[in-house]
Structures are given as structure tokens and as C-alpha cells.
C-alpha positions, -999 to 999 in steps of 0.1 A, spaced: 129 734 616 127 708 643 155 722 674 167 689 679 173 657 658 173 622 678 192 592 652 197 559 663 190 528 652 147 526 645 142 500 618 154 472 636 135 443 663 159 450 689 139 463 722 173 481 734 183 497 705 152 508 700 150 521 739 183 537 742 170 573 725 176 600 750 147 617 733 120 587 749 132 607 786 136 641 785 126 677 773 146 684 739 115 709 728 104 706 690 120 671 687 120 645 655 132 609 656 157 593 624 172 556 618 211 558 606 196 555 576 176 589 571 190 620 562 196 649 590 177 675 584 187 717 593 180 717 636 199 731 662 210 700 681 218 660 665 219 633 693 230 601 679 226 570 697 229 557 725 240 519 717 267 500 704 265 522 677 300 541 672 307 536 638 268 545 627 276 578 651 305 585 631 294 579 595 269 603 611 294 628 617 313 632 587 292 626 563 253 636 569 253 658 598 268 691 584 230 709 584 232 700 628 242 731 646 258 713 677 263 674 673 261 655 704 267 618 711 249 598 742 252 572 757 266 551 729 300 520 731 332 530 721 353 499 726 392 510 738 402 508 701 377 527 689 386 553 715 424 552 704 413 556 666 418 573 638 381 580 639 376 591 669 401 615 665 384 630 633 353 627 646 357 646 679 365 678 667 335 685 656 312 673 683 303 692 706 304 669 737 312 631 735 288 607 761 302 571 763 278 539 782 313 522 787 338 537 820 372 553 818 370 564 778 392 596 776 375 627 760 341 609 769 318 617 790 306 588 812 272 585 798 254 550 803 223 539 783 193 566 787 169 538 793 173 535 827 155 569 827 125 553 821 99 551 851 94 514 840 124 507 869 105 528 897 89 505 917 102 466 910 76 441 921 89 412 943 103 380 919 80 355 917 106 327 904 140 320 911 156 323 879 150 339 850 167 343 815 171 368 790 190 362 757 199 383 727 181 365 697 212 361 677 237 355 696 224 333 720 231 293 701 239 269 723 235 286 751 199 289 751 201 259 746 206 244 776 179 267 794 154 252 813 142 280 828 115 309 817 133 327 789 124 359 767 151 373 735 155 410 734 138 412 695 103 418 691 94 427 728 87 461 742 109 475 767 77 470 794 75 435 782 112 427 789 115 450 821 84 426 834 102 390 824 130 398 841 118 412 873 99 380 875 132 364 888 157 372 913 185 362 894 182 370 854 211 357 839 215 373 798 241 375 770 221 406 762 240 438 768 204 457 776 191 429 790 219 427 821 218 466 821 183 464 832 184 431 855 212 448 873 188 488 871 157 469 889 180 452 921 182 415 907 207 392 914 228 392 878 246 367 858 260 374 824 271 359 797 287 379 778 292 373 737 317 401 732 346 428 748 311 454 748 301 437 780 339 448 799 329 487 804 301 486 827 310 511 856 306 482 881 307 446 862 283 419 868 298 387 876 300 367 843 300 329 831 311 311 803 288 299 778 291 263 785 291 269 819 268 294 834 245 268 848 268 261 875 274 294 881 240 308 895 253 305 929 279 335 922 255 359 907 248 393 926 233 425 927 248 459 917 233 493 926 238 509 897 198 531 887 201 564 907 240 567 892 233 564 859 204 580 865 220 613 876 251 609 850 224 611 822 210 642 837 244 661 850 249 655 808 217 662 805 222 701 812 257 702 798 242 694 762 212 721 769 238 751 779 255 740 747 
């Protein structure tokens, strides 16, 4: 029996979803990784997330997690509506801890995405060009079509490749949640072009622009100092989990 089971989105081309499990970065002893579509085997600890996967976590807690002694949600996006909803009230008593990547959610520890623990952020190289873009593969449309800068998207790319691409730019433009997060962690100027309210949960919000006018907003891009605080929050939460 594995001591810990990590369950997150694994059958996906989205690099952020693939990189967001804390099991990739912290020692939990004998462990295994499973997609949300897989059954949960008997285990001492079930860690759900991260990502924008509150509904999948709730389903796992209610319908599939009975074999886990402790259930923990880690670094998951939870909207204000979800936090105030019936499903949150249903699952909260069954979770040992709930860690949310969105700042200020009642009943949750603030735990930014565990991907920020990656050593890929430890020594960012000097920028090579003024602007690069990192787009969401399914949410960009005409936003990306306006672009003339070096660009990649968040599908079918490794985290190392994504970080290397963003590190090339002094300014990073992104409508990807993890693209925005990772660019801030690299210490780059960031301009976020959000497509939903999931971008409203950053403790240190990036400068944002509307899709129709982002090129005219490039001069407003700013840096945010988020990396060490985010790593510290993950380590504090890790100690709480280890002490269950």
C-alpha cells in the first residue's frame, strides 16, 4: 500500500495541470500518482490538486476517497462562489486540510501552486528580448492572432521549456494562469490578459489588460516579488500535512 496518493489532472496536454502536484517537489515517502479518473486505493494520505479542479476534488472526497485515512486539498483554485456553496460545506468536514491558491478564502489555508517549488526558478537567466507571449492553447483566439512577439502556448510543452521561453523576455504577456504565475516567479514584468475570474485570486495581482488592447498596455507591465513567500507557504502547509 502506498503511503500517499497524489491525484490531479494527468491525462492532459496542459503543462500547468501536469506540474502542479506537490508530490513532484516534496518528500512524502512511498507514493503514487493518479489521474482524477482513476480509483483511489487504500492509503494513509490522499493529496488532491493543484489546479482549477475544485469540482474534481469534491467528487473525489465524496465519492472515491473512502479508502484514504486523511484527505488534503493542496493549491486548488476555489472561487468565492464555490467557497460559499453547499459542496464546500459538504466536503470540508471530510478534509483534514484545505489549501487554496486564491488569497482570502475562508476555511482554507493560503497555498499557492506547488509548482513554484521547482528548481527551475532558482536562477533565472538574463532576458534576451523585450517581450514574449505565453498563451492558453484553448482560450486565446484573436488575442494571440494580434501578436508579433515570440510565442508559445501551454499545451504539449514541458515545464522546463515553458520557463525557458518566458525567461527570454523582459516582459511576459500571458492569458494562462500558470504562465502568469511562473512569469511573476521569474521576476519578469508581467501583463496578464485574463479570460475568467480565476485570475482574481492572486495575493499580489499582476497588471491586467483587456484582450482588445493588450499591446497598448505593454508599458504598464510590472514585476511582482512572489517566489519566496509562495515557497514558504507551501513548506508551512507541508509541515501541517506531515503532522496529521
